[in-house]
C-alpha positions as CSV (number, residue, x, y, z in Angstrom):
1,M,-12.8,-11.4,-2.4
2,I,-9.3,-12.1,-1.2
3,A,-9.2,-11.7,2.5
4,S,-6.6,-14.1,3.8
5,P,-3.5,-16.1,2.9
6,A,-5.8,-19.1,2.6
7,H,-7.6,-17.4,-0.3
8,I,-4.4,-16.9,-2.1
9,A,-3.4,-20.5,-1.6
10,I,-6.7,-21.6,-3.1
11,I,-6.4,-19.3,-6.1
12,E,-2.8,-20.6,-6.7
13,Q,-4.0,-24.2,-6.5
14,I,-6.8,-23.4,-9.1
15,R,-4.2,-21.7,-11.4
16,D,-2.0,-24.7,-11.2
17,E,-4.9,-27.0,-12.1
18,C,-5.8,-24.7,-15.0
19,E,-2.3,-24.7,-16.3
20,E,-2.4,-28.4,-16.7
21,E,-4.7,-27.8,-19.6
22,G,-1.9,-25.6,-21.2
23,P,0.1,-22.6,-20.3
24,F,-1.6,-19.2,-19.9
25,E,-1.2,-16.9,-22.9
26,Q,0.3,-14.0,-21.1
27,E,1.6,-13.8,-17.6
28,V,1.8,-10.4,-15.8
29,P,3.9,-9.8,-12.6
30,T,1.6,-9.1,-9.7
31,D,2.2,-8.2,-6.1
32,L,-0.5,-8.8,-3.5
33,F,-1.2,-6.8,-0.4
34,L,-3.1,-8.7,2.3
35,F,-4.1,-6.8,5.4
36,A,-4.5,-8.2,8.9
37,R,-5.7,-6.9,12.2
38,G,-3.2,-5.3,14.6
39,Q,0.1,-3.7,14.1
40,P,2.6,-5.4,11.7
41,P,5.5,-7.2,13.2
42,R,7.9,-4.5,11.7
43,R,7.1,-0.8,11.4
44,D,8.3,-0.7,7.8
45,L,5.6,-3.0,6.6
46,M,2.3,-2.0,5.1
47,Q,-0.4,-0.6,7.4
48,I,-3.5,1.5,7.6
49,G,-3.3,4.0,10.5
50,G,-0.8,3.7,13.3
51,V,2.6,5.4,13.2
52,P,4.3,5.8,9.8
53,Y,7.8,4.6,9.1
54,R,9.7,7.7,8.1
55,P,12.8,9.6,9.2
56,A,12.1,11.5,12.4
57,D,13.7,14.7,11.0
58,M,11.4,14.8,8.0
59,P,8.8,17.6,8.3
60,W,5.2,16.4,8.9
61,P,3.0,17.1,5.9
62,R,0.7,20.1,6.3
63,T,-2.1,21.7,4.4
64,S,-1.6,25.0,2.6
65,T,-3.1,26.7,5.7
66,G,-0.5,25.0,8.0
67,Q,-2.8,22.3,9.5
68,A,-1.0,19.1,10.3
69,M,-2.3,16.3,8.2
70,T,-3.5,12.8,9.5
71,F,-1.5,9.7,8.6
72,L,-3.8,7.3,6.7
73,A,-1.6,4.5,5.4
74,Q,1.8,3.3,4.2
75,F,2.3,1.0,1.3
76,R,5.6,-0.9,1.0
77,F,6.9,-1.4,-2.6
78,A,10.5,-2.3,-1.7
79,E,10.0,-5.8,-3.1
80,S,8.0,-4.5,-6.0
81,L,10.4,-2.1,-7.6
82,D,10.4,-4.2,-10.7
83,I,6.8,-3.2,-11.4
84,C,6.7,0.2,-9.7
85,P,10.2,1.7,-9.8
86,A,9.1,5.3,-9.3
87,V,8.2,4.9,-5.6
88,P,10.9,6.7,-3.6
89,A,12.7,4.4,-1.2
90,G,10.1,1.7,-1.9
91,M,7.6,3.3,0.6
92,L,4.5,5.4,-0.2
93,L,2.9,7.3,2.7
94,V,-0.6,8.7,2.4
95,F,-1.8,11.7,4.5
96,A,-5.1,13.5,4.5
97,R,-6.9,16.5,6.1
98,D,-8.9,15.5,9.2
99,N,-12.0,17.1,7.8
100,M,-11.3,16.0,4.3
101,A,-14.0,15.8,1.7
102,I,-13.3,14.1,-1.6
103,D,-14.2,17.1,-3.7
104,G,-11.2,17.4,-5.9
105,D,-9.4,19.8,-3.6
106,P,-5.7,19.1,-4.1
107,D,-5.0,20.0,-0.5
108,S,-7.1,17.0,0.7
109,F,-4.4,14.4,0.3
110,R,-0.6,14.3,0.4
111,V,1.6,11.4,-0.7
112,A,5.1,11.3,0.6
């Protein structure tokens, strides 16, 4: 389980040691998301909960019945557009119904 920057440092150290035996056959670009407690130092960074980073004049996502949805998370891909170019403005916001049930109902989640 990767749960801190220290874990990443250890993994990179092990990879460096393994590469001394010879280069890896195939390298794949990878971006890592590490979460920490509390609010990020900038509002445009990744977070679970809190206040989303979005234009104030953008309408808040609603269900088909007009119920305001709950902000769940934002994922910042601005530095990852080389591997996920389809993310608008490099930011993915996830919203859900308050009483959501994962039952295949397309109205349960909204991605903006």
